[in-house]
C-alpha positions in Angstrom: 0.0 0.0 0.0 1.5 3.3 -1.1 1.5 6.0 1.6 3.7 8.9 0.4 6.2 9.9 -2.2 8.5 12.9 -2.8 11.5 13.9 -4.9 14.8 14.6 -3.3 17.2 17.3 -4.4 19.8 14.9 -5.7 20.3 11.2 -6.7 18.9 9.2 -3.8 21.0 6.4 -2.4 20.3 5.8 1.3 17.4 6.0 3.8 17.4 5.3 7.5 14.6 5.3 10.1 15.6 6.5 13.6 15.6 3.7 16.2 15.4 6.0 19.2 12.2 6.6 21.1 10.3 9.0 20.6 11.8 9.6 17.2 10.6 6.4 15.4 8.7 8.6 12.9 11.9 10.3 11.8 13.4 9.3 8.5 16.8 10.5 7.1 17.6 10.3 3.4 20.9 10.9 1.7 21.9 11.9 -1.8 25.0 11.7 -4.0 25.2 13.7 -7.3 28.3 13.9 -9.5 28.4 17.4 -11.0 30.4 17.2 -14.2 32.2 20.0 -16.0 35.5 21.8 -16.0 35.7 21.2 -12.2 33.8 18.0 -11.4 32.7 17.6 -7.8 30.3 15.4 -5.7 27.4 17.2 -4.1 25.0 15.7 -1.5 22.5 16.3 1.2 20.8 14.8 4.2 17.0 15.4 4.3 15.0 14.8 7.5 11.4 13.8 7.2 8.5 12.9 9.5 6.9 9.7 8.2 3.3 9.1 9.1 0.8 6.4 7.8 -1.9 9.0 7.4 -0.1 12.3 6.6 2.7 10.7 4.5 6.1 12.5 4.3 6.7 15.9 5.8 10.1 17.6 5.2 11.6 18.9 8.5 15.0 20.1 7.4 17.8 19.6 4.9 21.5 19.8 5.3 23.8 20.4 2.3 26.9 18.2 2.2 29.4 16.6 -0.2 28.2 13.4 -1.8 26.8 11.0 0.8 27.4 7.2 0.4 26.0 6.0 3.7 24.3 7.1 6.9 23.5 5.2 10.1 21.8 6.2 13.4 23.6 5.5 16.6 22.4 2.5 18.6 19.2 3.2 20.6 19.7 3.9 24.3 23.3 4.9 24.0 22.9 8.7 24.1 20.4 11.3 25.2 20.1 12.6 21.6 20.3 10.3 18.6 23.4 10.8 16.5 23.5 10.3 12.7 26.9 9.2 11.2 27.6 10.1 7.6 30.2 8.6 5.2 31.0 10.9 2.4 32.9 11.3 -0.9 35.6 13.5 0.6 36.9 10.8 2.9 35.2 12.3 5.9 33.0 10.9 8.8 30.5 13.4 10.0 28.2 13.3 13.1 24.8 15.1 13.4 22.7 15.5 16.5 18.9 15.0 16.2 17.0 17.3 18.6 13.6 18.9 18.9 13.0 22.5 17.9 11.8 24.9 20.5 8.9 26.3 18.6 5.2 26.2 18.8 5.0 23.7 16.0 7.5 21.3 17.6 9.6 19.5 15.0 13.1 18.0 14.7 16.3 19.3 13.2 19.8 18.0 12.5 22.8 19.9 13.8 26.4 19.0 12.8 28.4 18.0 15.9 31.8 17.3 14.4 33.6 16.0 11.3 36.9 14.2 10.7 38.8 13.6 7.5 40.0 10.0 7.7 41.4 9.4 4.2 42.1 10.9 0.8 39.9 8.0 -0.5 36.1 8.0 -0.4 34.2 6.7 2.6 31.7 4.3 1.2 29.9 2.7 4.2 29.6 3.2 8.0 28.5 1.1 10.9 28.2 1.7 14.7 29.7 -0.5 17.4 26.8 -1.7 19.5 28.1 0.3 22.5 28.0 3.5 20.4 31.7 4.2 21.4 33.1 3.9 17.8 32.2 3.6 14.2 33.8 1.6 11.3 34.2 2.9 7.8 34.9 1.1 4.5 37.0 3.1 2.0 37.3 3.1 -1.8 41.0 2.1 -1.7 40.2 -1.2 0.1 41.0 0.1 3.6 39.0 -0.2 6.8 39.0 2.5 9.4 38.0 2.5 13.1 37.0 5.8 14.6 36.5 6.5 18.3 33.5 8.7 19.2 33.8 10.8 22.4 31.2 13.5 22.9 32.0 16.1 20.2 35.3 14.5 19.1 36.2 11.9 16.5 39.6 10.2 16.5 41.0 7.4 14.2 42.0 4.5 16.4 43.3 2.1 13.6 43.2 1.7 9.9 44.4 -1.2 7.7 44.2 -2.5 4.1 41.6 -5.2 4.3 40.6 -5.7 0.6 42.0 -5.2 -2.9 39.1 -3.0 -4.0 36.3 -0.9 -2.7 34.8 -1.8 0.7 31.0 -1.5 0.4 30.0 -3.2 3.6 31.2 -3.1 7.2 29.1 -4.7 10.0 29.9 -5.2 13.7 28.8 -8.4 15.4 26.1 -7.3 17.8 27.0 -9.8 20.5 30.7 -10.2 19.9 31.7 -6.6 19.3 35.3 -7.4 18.9 34.4 -9.0 15.5 33.8 -7.0 12.4 32.5 -8.3 9.0 33.5 -6.6 5.7 32.6 -7.1 2.1 34.2 -5.7 -1.1 34.4 -5.5 -4.8 37.2 -8.1 -4.6 34.4 -10.7 -4.0 35.7 -11.4 -0.5 33.6 -11.7 2.7 35.9 -11.2 5.7 35.8 -11.3 9.5 38.3 -9.4 11.6 39.3 -9.6 15.3 39.5 -5.9 16.5 41.4 -6.8 19.7 44.6 -6.9 17.7 46.2 -3.8 16.2 46.2 -3.9 13.3 43.1 -6.2 13.3 43.7 -9.9 12.5 41.8 -11.9 10.0 39.4 -14.5 11.5 38.2 -15.9 8.2 38.1 -14.9 4.5 35.7 -16.4 2.0 36.8 -15.6 -1.6 35.0 -18.3 -3.5 31.2 -18.0 -2.9 30.4 -14.6 -4.3 30.8 -14.3 -8.1 30.9 -10.5 -7.9 31.4 -7.8 -5.3 29.8 -8.1 -1.8 27.5 -5.1 -1.3 26.0 -5.6 2.2 26.2 -7.7 5.3 23.7 -8.0 8.2 23.3 -10.1 11.3 20.1 -12.0 12.4 18.9 -10.1 15.5 17.7 -13.3 17.2 20.2 -15.9 16.0 23.6 -14.2 16.1 25.3 -17.1 14.3 23.3 -16.3 11.2 24.5 -13.6 8.7 23.2 -12.5 5.4 25.2 -11.1 2.5 24.1 -9.4 -0.7 26.1 -9.2 -3.9 26.2 -7.7 -7.4 25.8 -11.3 -8.6 22.1 -10.9 -7.6 22.2 -13.5 -4.8 21.1 -13.2 -1.2 23.1 -15.7 0.8 22.6 -17.1 4.3 25.7 -17.9 6.4 26.4 -19.6 9.7 29.5 -18.0 11.2 30.5 -21.3 12.7 31.0 -22.6 9.1 32.1 -20.0 6.6 33.5 -22.1 3.8 30.1 -22.0 2.0 26.6 -20.6 2.7 24.7 -22.7 5.3 22.4 -25.3 3.7 23.1 -23.6 0.3 20.4 -21.1 1.3 20.8 -18.6 -1.5 18.2 -16.8 -3.6 18.6 -15.0 -6.9 16.6 -11.7 -6.6 17.0 -10.7 -10.2 19.2 -7.6 -9.5 22.3 -6.7 -7.5 21.4 -7.0 -3.8 22.6 -3.6 -2.6 20.8 -3.4 0.9 19.3 -6.0 3.2 17.4 -5.1 6.4 15.8 -7.4 9.0 12.3 -6.6 10.1 12.7 -4.9 13.5 10.4 -7.5 15.3 9.9 -10.5 13.0 13.4 -11.8 12.2 12.2 -14.2 9.5 11.5 -11.3 7.1 14.1 -9.2 5.2 13.7 -6.1 3.1 16.1 -6.1 0.1 17.0 -3.3 -2.4 17.7 -5.1 -5.6 19.2 -2.4 -7.8 17.9 -3.1 -11.3 14.9 -5.2 -10.0 13.2 -3.0 -7.5 12.6 -4.0 -3.9 11.6 -7.3 -2.3 10.5 -8.7 1.0 12.0 -12.1 1.6 11.2 -14.9 4.1 14.0 -16.9 5.5 12.0 -19.2 7.7 13.7 -22.5 8.5 14.9 -24.2 5.3 12.8 -22.0 3.0 14.1 -18.8 1.5 11.6 -17.2 -0.8 10.2 -13.8 -2.0 6.9 -13.0 -0.4 6.4 -9.5 -1.9 7.9 -7.2 -4.5 7.7 -3.4 -4.8 8.4 -1.9 -8.3 7.0 1.6 -8.1 10.5 3.1 -8.5 11.8 3.9 -12.0 15.6 3.8 -11.4 18.3 1.9 -9.4 16.9 0.6 -6.1 19.4 1.6 -3.5 18.0 2.7 -0.1 15.6 0.6 2.0 14.6 0.5 5.7 11.8 -0.6 8.0 10.3 1.8 10.5 11.2 0.9 14.1 8.9 0.8 17.1 6.3 -1.5 18.6 3.7 -3.2 16.5 0.1 -2.1 17.3 -3.0 -4.1 16.4 -5.2 -0.9 16.5 -6.3 0.0 13.0 -5.2 -1.2 9.6 -1.9 0.6 9.6 0.2 -0.7 12.4 3.3 1.0 13.9 6.6 -0.5 12.9 5.4 -1.7 9.5 6.1 1.3 7.3 8.9 0.8 4.8 11.0 3.6 3.2 12.7 3.1 -0.2 14.6 5.4 -2.5 15.9 5.2 -6.1 18.9 6.9 -7.6 18.5 8.7 -10.9 14.8 9.5 -10.6 15.5 10.9 -7.1 12.3 9.3 -5.6 11.7 8.7 -1.9 8.6 6.5 -1.1 7.0 5.2 2.1 4.7 2.2 1.9 3.2 -0.7 3.8 3.9 -4.4 2.8 0.6 -6.0 1.9 1.5 -9.5 3.3 1.5 -8.1 6.8 -1.7 -6.0 6.5 
């Protein structure tokens, strides 16, 4: 069910719902636009919206930046005000504070807290350590960079060359925060032990993905299970206790490069996937069965950004909290919010 749509001010590549109460209605969207000419440069923005099942999308504020590759909200419960981390094309990590405005019509705004240039290469992806004490960045030169977050200060704690090509995915292990998973255009899916400096390799799988690894995410209820998405169009299910090949050969061709995968916030058998040239899909991974249960093809360009709204599920009314989905597409600059029909 379609709920709302708007056009962003640049090529849309990432969307993230806030996981902090009482900001579950807050949606951030990032853009990346290459301005060609005699002096080419990469422009971007972060737009903040209120997403409502009745009203739709309401723009609250917009921050102009350099080209944005990725954004992530800080873990819920780790700070008074939610923080939004930004990985950008200038090799910088930026932090923004989400706070309420002190006006009659109370809304929310983003304020830049700090920024740190970590590399001359582009920052392509970012993830928060579960404690909120640091973030990890994947870089376009194959490097991985750990950055400590202390109040209004960012400091690089370690950096190492982990891959041969661009690192599109970094993901902390939620229950073993000393472990970090990374994926790259070199087709490798790696795990690192952060207790060493530089970090030591725990495993490296270089055989299963036929093309670059775009995304990695961990099952929120079974921490031994990981998912990877790849340009080769396959979603793969892994057990970290056996990484030589995907567990039970649970892999599913989604018909387009699998750029983003997000677990449903309360039903861990469902995944939302952004499939680049083939729109968006909701996938069930229950027991031995991996299958597409719903597709969404209302976008007219590369399907890049996708996220579930967080919050408790309510049985009051047709539209239940926690079931809104936000998706965005690149060249047509569209941002949409909708509700999956299979959960209605």
